FIMIMI-743986 format. One record per residue: x, y, z of N, C-alpha, C, O in turn. Coordinates in steps of 0.05 Angstrom, whole numbers, padded with zeros to 5 digits, always signed. Example, Ala and Ser with C-alpha at 12.3 -4.5 7.8 and 13.67 -1.06 7.14 Angstrom:
! FIMIMI-743986
+00264-00114+00156+00246-00090+00156+00264-00066+00156+00285-00066+00169+00257-00045+00142+00273-00021+00143+00258+00001+00157+00268+00023+00161
//
This chain:
! FIMIMI-743986
+02917+04003+01129+02921+03975+01122+02933+03960+01146+02955+03968+01155+02920+03940+01156+02931+03924+01178+02942+03898+01166+02933+03888+01146+02963+03888+01179+02977+03865+01168+02985+03846+01190+02989+03854+01213+02986+03820+01183+02994+03799+01202+03022+03789+01194+03026+03781+01171+03040+03789+01212+03066+03778+01207+03065+03748+01208+03057+03736+01228+03073+03735+01186+03071+03706+01184+03099+03692+01183+03101+03668+01185+03120+03708+01179+03148+03697+01181+03165+03718+01194+03162+03742+01191+03184+03709+01210+03202+03727+01225+03228+03712+01230+03229+03694+01247+03249+03719+01215+03274+03704+01215+03297+03723+01218+03299+03743+01204+03315+03717+01237+03339+03733+01241+03357+03730+01216+03360+03708+01205+03368+03753+01207+03384+03752+01182+03403+03776+01181+03394+03799+01181+03429+03771+01182+03450+03791+01180+03445+03814+01201+03448+03837+01195+03438+03806+01225+03435+03825+01247+03408+03839+01246+03402+03854+01265+03392+03834+01226+03365+03846+01224+03344+03824+01223+03349+03801+01233+03321+03830+01211+03299+03811+01210+03287+03810+01182+03280+03830+01170+03284+03785+01172+03269+03781+01147+03241+03771+01155+03237+03749+01165+03222+03789+01150+03194+03783+01156+03178+03780+01131+03186+03789+01109+03156+03766+01133+03135+03765+01112+03109+03772+01125+03102+03761+01147+03094+03789+01112+03068+03798+01122+03045+03790+01103+03049+03788+01079+03022+03785+01115+02998+03780+01100+02978+03803+01106+02974+03809+01130+02966+03814+01086+02947+03836+01091+02925+03836+01070+02928+03825+01048+02903+03849+01076+02881+03852+01058+02885+03879+01043+02887+03900+01055+02888+03877+01016+02892+03901+01000+02865+03912+00990+02850+03898+00977+02860+03937+00997+02836+03950+00987+02838+03956+00957+02818+03953+00942+02862+03963+00948+02866+03969+00920+02862+03944+00902+02849+03946+00881+02872+03922+00911+02871+03897+00895+02846+03880+00901+02839+03862+00886+02833+03885+00923+02810+03870+00931+02815+03841+00937+02799+03824+00931+02838+03836+00949+02846+03809+00956+02867+03809+00977+02877+03830+00985+02874+03785+00987+02896+03783+01007+02922+03782+00992+02925+03768+00972+02942+03796+01003+02969+03796+00991+02990+03790+01012+02986+03793+01036+03013+03781+01002+03037+03777+01020+03059+03794+01010+03062+03800+00986+03076+03803+01029+03099+03820+01022+03122+03814+01041+03118+03812+01065+03146+03812+01030+03170+03808+01046+03182+03835+01054+03183+03853+01037+03190+03838+01079+03202+03862+01089+03227+03855+01104+03226+03840+01124+03250+03865+01095+03275+03861+01110+03281+03887+01125+03284+03908+01113+03284+03885+01152+03292+03907+01169+03321+03903+01177+03328+03884+01191+03339+03922+01168+03367+03919+01175+03371+03926+01205+03353+03938+01217+03393+03920+01216+03398+03926+01245+03395+03956+01251+03388+03963+01273+03402+03973+01232+03401+04002+01236+03372+04012+01241+03369+04034+01252+03352+03996+01234+03324+04005+01237+03317+04007+01267+03297+04021+01273+03333+03995+01284+03327+03998+01313+03335+04026+01323+03326+04034+01344+03353+04040+01309+03362+04066+01318+03346+04089+01306+03347+04111+01317+03332+04084+01284+03317+04106+01271+03309+04099+01243+03315+04078+01233+03295+04117+01230+03283+04111+01203+03305+04105+01183+03326+04119+01181+03300+04085+01166+03318+04077+01145+03305+04081+01118+03280+04079+01116+03320+04087+01097+03309+04089+01070+03299+04062+01060+03307+04041+01071+03282+04062+01040+03268+04037+01031+03273+04032+01002+03270+04050+00985+03282+04008+00995+03285+03999+00968+03262+03979+00962+03260+03958+00975+03245+03986+00943+03224+03969+00934+03233+03951+00911+03244+03961+00891+03230+03925+00914+03238+03906+00894+03214+03893+00881+03196+03883+00895+03213+03893+00854+03191+03882+00839+03201+03857+00824+03219+03859+00807+03189+03834+00829+03198+03809+00817+03185+03804+00790+03167+03818+00782+03194+03783+00777+03185+03776+00750+03163+03756+00748+03152+03747+00768+03157+03748+00724+03136+03729+00718+03139+03703+00734+03161+03693+00738+03117+03694+00744+03114+03669+00760+03123+03672+00789+03119+03654+00805+03136+03694+00796+03148+03697+00823+03127+03705+00844+03106+03716+00838+03134+03700+00869+03121+03711+00892+03142+03728+00907+03164+03733+00897+03135+03736+00931+03155+03751+00947+03178+03733+00955+03200+03743+00962+03174+03707+00954+03195+03688+00964+03220+03687+00946+03242+03683+00956+03216+03690+00920+03239+03687+00902+03262+03706+00910+03285+03697+00912+03256+03731+00913+03276+03751+00919+03288+03747+00947+03312+03748+00950+03271+03743+00967+03281+03742+00994+03297+03717+01000+03314+03717+01018+03293+03696+00984+03308+03671+00990+03331+03666+00970+03349+03650+00976+03331+03679+00947+03351+03673+00927+03371+03695+00920+03393+03690+00911+03364+03721+00925+03381+03743+00915+03405+03748+00933+03425+03759+00924+03403+03741+00959+03425+03747+00977+03427+03777+00983+03449+03787+00990+03405+03791+00981+03405+03820+00983+03407+03830+01012+03417+03852+01017+03399+03814+01031+03398+03823+01059+03426+03830+01069+03429+03849+01085+03446+03816+01061+03474+03822+01070+03481+03851+01063+03492+03865+01080+03474+03859+01039+03482+03886+01030+03463+03907+01042+03472+03930+01048+03438+03900+01045+03419+03919+01058+03427+03924+01087+03425+03947+01096+03437+03904+01100+03447+03908+01128+03472+03925+01128+03475+03942+01146+03489+03922+01109+03513+03937+01107+03507+03967+01103+03521+03984+01115+03487+03973+01087+03481+04001+01080+03457+04013+01096+03451+04036+01094+03444+03996+01113+03422+04006+01128+03397+04012+01112+03385+04034+01115+03389+03994+01094+03367+03998+01076+03345+03977+01082+03351+03953+01085+03320+03985+01083+03298+03967+01085+03291+03957+01057+03290+03972+01038+03287+03931+01055+03279+03919+01029+03249+03910+01031+03241+03897+01050+03234+03919+01011+03205+03911+01010+03201+03897+00984+03205+03908+00962+03192+03872+00986+03189+03855+00962+03160+03843+00961+03155+03823+00974+03142+03856+00947+03115+03846+00946+03111+03823+00926+03129+03817+00910+03088+03810+00928+03081+03790+00908+03077+03805+00881+03076+03829+00880+03075+03789+00860+03075+03800+00832+03047+03804+00821+03044+03814+00798+03026+03796+00835+02999+03799+00824+02979+03795+00847+02987+03786+00868+02954+03802+00842+02933+03794+00861+02931+03764+00862+02938+03750+00843+02920+03754+00884+02917+03725+00888+02890+03719+00900+02876+03736+00911+02882+03693+00898+02857+03684+00911+02838+03672+00891+02840+03676+00867+02818+03657+00901+02799+03643+00884+02782+03662+00868+02773+03655+00846+02777+03686+00878+02760+03705+00864+02775+03721+00842+02763+03736+00827+02801+03718+00841+02818+03733+00822+02820+03719+00795+02825+03695+00794+02815+03734+00774+02816+03723+00747+02844+03711+00741+02864+03721+00751+02844+03690+00725+02869+03678+00717+02868+03668+00689+02846+03670+00676+02890+03658+00678+02891+03649+00650+02910+03625+00649+02928+03622+00666+02907+03609+00628+02926+03588+00623+02953+03600+00616+02954+03621+00603+02975+03587+00623+03001+03597+00617+03012+03614+00639+02998+03622+00657+03038+03618+00638+03052+03632+00660+03054+03662+00656+03061+03677+00675+03047+03672+00632+03052+03700+00625+03027+03718+00625+03028+03740+00613+03006+03709+00637+02981+03725+00640+02966+03716+00664+02964+03692+00669+02955+03734+00679+02940+03727+00703+02957+03726+00728+02975+03742+00731+02951+03708+00745+02965+03706+00771+02995+03701+00766+03003+03684+00751+03011+03717+00780+03040+03716+00776+03049+03733+00753+03073+03733+00747+03031+03748+00741+03038+03763+00717+03022+03790+00717+03009+03796+00697+03024+03805+00738+03009+03829+00741+03019+03853+00724+03003+03872+00719+03044+03852+00715+03056+03872+00698+03056+03900+00709+03062+03919+00695+03049+03904+00735+03052+03929+00748+03038+03952+00734+03048+03974+00732+03013+03946+00725+02996+03966+00712+02969+03965+00725+02963+03948+00742+02951+03984+00717+02923+03984+00725+02907+03974+00702+02903+03988+00682+02896+03950+00704+02880+03939+00682+02854+03954+00679+02843+03963+00698+02845+03956+00654+02820+03970+00648+02799+03952+00635+02776+03960+00632+02808+03928+00628+02790+03909+00614+02781+03887+00633+02796+03878+00650+02756+03878+00630+02746+03855+00645+02757+03829+00632+02762+03828+00608+02761+03808+00649+02755+03806+00677+02777+03816+00696+02777+03810+00720+02796+03831+00685+02821+03838+00699+02818+03863+00716+02832+03866+00737+02801+03882+00708+02801+03909+00720+02794+03908+00750+02803+03926+00765+02779+03889+00759+02770+03889+00787+02794+03886+00806+02794+03898+00827+02813+03869+00799+02835+03862+00817+02863+03871+00808+02880+03877+00824+02867+03872+00782+02894+03876+00772+02901+03906+00770+02900+03919+00749+02908+03917+00794+02915+03945+00796+02942+03947+00811+02944+03961+00831+02961+03932+00801+02987+03931+00814+03002+03958+00814+03017+03963+00833+02997+03975+00794+03010+04001+00794+03002+04017+00818+03019+04028+00832+02976+04019+00824+02967+04034+00847+02976+04022+00873+02982+04035+00893+02977+03995+00873+02986+03981+00897+03015+03988+00904+03022+03994+00927+03032+03987+00883+03061+03992+00888+03066+04022+00893+03083+04028+00910+03053+04040+00879+03059+04068+00881+03046+04081+00906+03058+04099+00919+03022+04072+00913+03007+04086+00934+03003+04069+00960+03012+04076+00981+02988+04046+00957+02979+04032+00980+03002+04019+00996+03004+04022+01021+03021+04006+00983+03043+03992+00997+03061+04012+01011+03067+04008+01034+03070+04034+00998+03087+04053+01012+03073+04067+01035+03086+04073+01056+03047+04071+01033+03033+04084+01055+03034+04066+01080+03038+04076+01103+03032+04040+01076+03034+04021+01099+03063+04020+01109+03067+04021+01133+03082+04017+01091+03110+04015+01099+03119+04040+01115+03131+04037+01136+03112+04063+01105+03122+04088+01116+03107+04096+01141+03114+04115+01155+03085+04082+01148+03071+04087+01173+03087+04075+01197+03082+04082+01220+03106+04058+01191+03123+04046+01211+03146+04066+01217+03159+04075+01198+03151+04072+01242+03173+04090+01248+03201+04081+01239+03220+04097+01239+03204+04055+01233+03230+04045+01223+03236+04055+01195+03259+04054+01187+03215+04063+01180+03219+04070+01152+03216+04100+01147+03199+04113+01158+03234+04110+01131+03232+04138+01122+03216+04140+01096+03208+04119+01086+03212+04164+01086+03199+04167+01060+03219+04171+01038+03212+04181+01016+03244+04163+01043+03265+04163+01022+03264+04136+01008+03268+04115+01021+03259+04136+00982+03253+04111+00967+03270+04107+00943+03280+04126+00931+03274+04082+00936+03286+04074+00911+03271+04050+00901+03256+04037+00916+03274+04043+00876+03259+04021+00864+03276+04005+00845+03292+04016+00830+03273+03979+00845+03288+03961+00828+03271+03936+00822+03250+03932+00834+03280+03920+00802+03265+03896+00796+03278+03880+00774+03298+03888+00763+03266+03857+00768+03277+03837+00750+03256+03830+00729+03233+03824+00736+03264+03831+00703+03247+03821+00681+03221+03837+00680+03221+03861+00676+03197+03824+00685+03172+03839+00686+03174+03860+00708+03163+03882+00705+03188+03854+00730+03191+03873+00752+03211+03895+00745+03208+03917+00755+03230+03889+00727+03247+03911+00717+03231+03930+00700+03235+03955+00702+03213+03919+00684+03194+03937+00669+03179+03954+00689+03176+03978+00685+03168+03941+00710+03153+03957+00730+03169+03978+00743+03159+04001+00746+03194+03972+00751+03211+03992+00764+03216+04016+00746+03214+04039+00755+03223+04010+00721+03230+04032+00703+03206+04050+00697+03208+04074+00698+03183+04037+00691+03159+04053+00684+03149+04069+00708+03141+04092+00705+03149+04056+00732+03139+04070+00755+03156+04094+00762+03146+04115+00769+03183+04091+00760+03201+04113+00766+03197+04135+00745+03197+04159+00752+03194+04128+00720+03191+04148+00699+03165+04163+00701+03163+04186+00694+03144+04150+00711+03118+04162+00713+03114+04178+00739+03094+04192+00742+03133+04176+00757+03130+04190+00783+03155+04206+00790+03169+04199+00809+03160+04228+00775+03184+04244+00781+03184+04254+00810+03164+04264+00820+03207+04252+00822+03210+04262+00850+03203+04242+00871+03209+04246+00895+03191+04219+00863+03182+04200+00884+03205+04181+00892+03206+04172+00915+03223+04175+00874+03245+04156+00879+03272+04170+00875+03275+04186+00857+03291+04163+00893+03318+04175+00890+03334+04161+00869+03353+04172+00858+03327+04136+00863+03343+04120+00844+03326+04097+00833+03306+04089+00845+03335+04086+00810+03321+04064+00798+03341+04046+00785+03361+04056+00773+03337+04020+00786+03354+04001+00771+03337+03977+00763+03315+03973+00773+03349+03960+00746+03334+03937+00736+03354+03915+00727+03375+03921+00717+03345+03891+00730+03359+03868+00719+03342+03857+00696+03318+03851+00700+03353+03854+00673+03340+03841+00650+03311+03850+00646+03293+03834+00644+03306+03877+00645+03279+03886+00643+03266+03883+00616+03280+03882+00596+03240+03880+00616+03225+03882+00591+03222+03912+00585+03204+03925+00595+03240+03922+00568+03242+03951+00565+03221+03963+00545+03214+03986+00546+03211+03946+00527+03193+03955+00506+03170+03935+00504+03167+03921+00483+03153+03933+00525+03132+03912+00524+03113+03915+00501+03101+03895+00492+03109+03939+00490+03092+03942+00467+03102+03929+00442+03088+03925+00422+03128+03921+00442+03141+03911+00418+03150+03881+00421+03163+03871+00403+03143+03868+00443+03152+03841+00447+03129+03823+00456+03109+03834+00467+03130+03797+00451+03107+03779+00456+03096+03780+00485+03072+03781+00488+03114+03780+00505+03104+03780+00533+03086+03805+00537+03064+03802+00547+03096+03828+00530+03081+03852+00535+03056+03855+00517+03036+03864+00527+03058+03847+00493+03035+03849+00475+03012+03832+00484+02989+03841+00483+03018+03808+00494+02997+03791+00504+02984+03803+00529+02960+03803+00531+03001+03812+00547+02990+03823+00572+02975+03849+00568+02953+03853+00578+02986+03867+00551+02974+03893+00547+02947+03890+00532+02927+03903+00539+02946+03872+00513+02920+03867+00498+02899+03857+00517+02875+03866+00515+02906+03840+00536+02887+03829+00555+02879+03850+00576+02855+03854+00581+02898+03863+00588+02893+03881+00610+02883+03909+00601+02867+03921+00615+02892+03918+00578+02887+03946+00569+02871+03948+00544+02861+03970+00537+02867+03926+00529+02853+03927+00504+02871+03934+00481+02895+03932+00483+02859+03943+00459+02874+03949+00435+02884+03977+00432+02897+03984+00412+02878+03994+00451+02886+04023+00450+02917+04025+00454+02927+04022+00476+02931+04030+00432+02960+04032+00434+02970+04055+00451+02991+04054+00463+02953+04077+00453+02961+04099+00470+02962+04090+00500+02980+04098+00515+02943+04073+00507+02944+04062+00535+02968+04045+00539+02980+04045+00561+02977+04031+00519+03001+04014+00521+03025+04031+00527+03043+04024+00543+03027+04055+00513+03051+04071+00516+03054+04082+00544+03077+04089+00552+03033+04083+00560+03035+04093+00587+03049+04074+00606+03056+04081+00628+03054+04050+00596+03069+04030+00612+03092+04018+00596+03100+03995+00600+03104+04034+00579+03126+04026+00562+03150+04045+00566+03148+04068+00559+03172+04035+00577+03194+04052+00584+03206+04066+00560+03214+04089+00562+03206+04053+00537+03217+04066+00513+03201+04090+00504+03211+04109+00492+03175+04089+00510+03158+04112+00504+03159+04134+00525+03159+04157+00519+03161+04125+00550+03160+04144+00573+03186+04161+00574+03184+04184+00583+03209+04151+00566+03233+04167+00568+03232+04191+00549+03246+04211+00554+03216+04190+00529+03215+04212+00509+03206+04238+00523+03218+04259+00518+03186+04237+00540+03176+04261+00553+03181+04261+00583+03167+04275+00598+03200+04246+00593+03206+04244+00621+03212+04272+00633+03229+04286+00622+03199+04279+00655+03202+04305+00667+03227+04305+00686+03235+04327+00695+03237+04282+00692+03260+04280+00710+03280+04262+00697+03274+04241+00685+03305+04270+00697+03327+04255+00685+03340+04237+00705+03364+04239+00710+03324+04220+00718+03335+04201+00737+03351+04179+00722+03340+04166+00705+03377+04176+00728+03393+04157+00713+03382+04129+00716+03374+04120+00737+03382+04114+00694+03373+04087+00693+03397+04068+00694+03414+04070+00676+03398+04050+00713+03419+04030+00715+03407+04003+00708+03389+03994+00721+03418+03990+00687+03408+03964+00678+03431+03945+00675+03451+03951+00662+03428+03921+00687+03446+03899+00682+03430+03878+00666+03408+03871+00672+03443+03869+00644+03431+03849+00626+03451+03826+00621+03473+03831+00613+03442+03802+00626+03459+03779+00620+03463+03775+00590+03443+03775+00575+03488+03771+00582+03493+03767+00553+03484+03740+00543+03480+03737+00519+03480+03721+00561+03471+03694+00553+03442+03689+00561+03434+03666+00563+03428+03711+00565+03399+03709+00573+03383+03696+00550+03385+03706+00527+03368+03676+00556+03353+03662+00535+03330+03678+00524+03319+03672+00503+03323+03700+00538+03301+03717+00529+03311+03743+00517+03295+03761+00510+03337+03746+00514+03349+03772+00506+03338+03782+00480+03330+03806+00479+03338+03766+00459+03332+03776+00432+03303+03779+00426+03295+03795+00410+03286+03762+00438+03258+03763+00430+03239+03777+00451+03218+03785+00443+03248+03778+00476+03230+03790+00496+03241+03815+00510+03225+03831+00519+03267+03818+00512+03279+03839+00528+03289+03862+00511+03281+03885+00516+03306+03857+00492+03315+03877+00472+03323+03904+00484+03311+03924+00477+03343+03904+00501+03352+03929+00514+03361+03950+00495+03361+03974+00502+03369+03942+00471+03378+03962+00452+03356+03982+00444+03362+04004+00436+03331+03974+00447+03309+03992+00441+03307+04015+00461+03303+04038+00454+03312+04009+00487+03313+04030+00507+03338+04047+00504+03337+04071+00507+03360+04034+00497+03385+04049+00492+03381+04070+00470+03390+04093+00473+03368+04062+00449+03363+04080+00426+03345+04103+00435+03349+04126+00428+03324+04096+00450+03304+04116+00459+03318+04136+00478+03312+04160+00476+03335+04126+00496+03349+04144+00514+03368+04162+00500+03371+04186+00506+03382+04152+00480+03401+04168+00465+03386+04190+00450+03395+04213+00449+03363+04183+00438+03347+04203+00424+03336+04225+00442+03334+04248+00434+03329+04217+00466+03317+04236+00485+03337+04250+00503+03330+04268+00518+03363+04241+00502+03383+04252+00520+03378+04244+00548+03385+04259+00567+03368+04220+00553+03362+04210+00579+03385+04193+00589+03393+04175+00574+03395+04197+00613+03418+04181+00623+03411+04152+00627+03390+04145+00639+03428+04134+00616+03425+04106+00618+03452+04093+00621+03470+04098+00605+03455+04075+00641+03479+04058+00642+03470+04030+00638+03458+04017+00655+03475+04019+00614+03468+03992+00606+03493+03975+00606+03511+03980+00591+03493+03955+00624+03516+03937+00626+03508+03909+00617+03492+03896+00630+03520+03900+00595+03516+03873+00586+03537+03855+00599+03561+03859+00596+03528+03836+00615+03546+03819+00631+03550+03792+00616+03531+03776+00616+03573+03787+00604+03577+03763+00588+03574+03737+00604+03583+03735+00627+03560+03718+00593+03557+03692+00604+03534+03688+00623+03527+03665+00629+03522+03710+00632+03500+03708+00652+03473+03704+00638+03468+03715+00616+03455+03688+00651+03429+03683+00640+03407+03700+00654+03413+03721+00665+03383+03690+00655+03360+03705+00665+03354+03699+00694+03334+03709+00705+03370+03682+00707+03363+03670+00733+03372+03687+00756+03385+03708+00753+03366+03677+00780+03375+03690+00805+03405+03686+00809+03416+03700+00827+03418+03668+00795+03447+03667+00796+03459+03693+00786+03478+03703+00797+03446+03704+00766+03454+03730+00754+03448+03752+00774+03466+03769+00780+03424+03753+00785+03417+03774+00803+03435+03774+00828+03444+03795+00836+03439+03751+00839+03456+03749+00864+03484+03758+00859+03498+03766+00878+03494+03756+00834+03521+03763+00827+03525+03794+00828+03547+03803+00832+03504+03809+00823+03507+03838+00820+03489+03854+00839+03489+03879+00838+03473+03840+00855+03454+03855+00873+03469+03873+00892+03459+03894+00900+03493+03865+00900+03508+03883+00918+03515+03909+00906+03514+03930+00919+03522+03909+00880+03528+03934+00866+03503+03951+00863+03504+03976+00865+03480+03938+00858+03455+03954+00856+03447+03967+00882+03439+03990+00883+03450+03952+00904+03443+03963+00930+03462+03986+00937+03453+04006+00949+03487+03983+00930+03506+04005+00935+03499+04030+00919+03501+04052+00928+03490+04025+00894+03480+04047+00877+03457+04062+00890+03456+04086+00890+03438+04047+00900+03415+04059+00913+03422+04073+00940+03412+04094+00946+03440+04060+00954+03449+04071+00980+03462+04099+00976+03457+04117+00991+03478+04101+00956+03491+04127+00950+03470+04148+00943+03473+04171+00952+03450+04141+00928+03429+04160+00920+03411+04168+00943+03399+04190+00944+03408+04150+00963+03389+04155+00985+03402+04166+01010+03388+04169+01030+03427+04173+01009+03440+04185+01032+03428+04212+01039+03436+04225+01058
//
């Protein structure tokens, strides 16, 4: 995969870049933010993949989270891709919760989505292969995300034992099969087969997880989507039943926004840094 650097900005002693590349997996052009900490000049650094939520691009995280300060402190590369395939040839839908900006980090099997909506393969295979071809990056990985991206981080980590050293999430959609956002997306992308839905549902995946990678989740107590779309208690119950480690922190007063993420991103990056030493 060849890429063109379209942004290059000095940041906390390192560089915040944005690349544009043609994705073979998605069949379209994609953009991805990459932060290289100052330590990358001395040798390979571990990589934290960040998956953003509905309506986001790579820009939301790199401009709002304030994560570069902590990545520079710990010597971690941050990789923040777009949330869906893009372009005139890519299928879309009315509303913000399906189509462009709403890839849900799965491999769609239904038309018109199957041709381009293969974000799972993009995140797990194609993107890391490109990142790790650079001598600045090691193959030591962690994954995190917010909302729809929190769902993606949890499910990808659970489905790929041994691939990631750590996983965390902010306000994740933990049970997409049981909430409106996930039900709408899964029905469109995967059809009516409930078994296919379970392959992208963290509450189902923890039951048979082959690796007991601890799950760290921060959830805002004043999140407007808490009761109808996020429902972290469903994952808590599933983890308790399966004996799967989970640290669920309800943060009073915080909502679903990047004000919340920026308040705790330093703790999450420290959590990943410890695991990736």
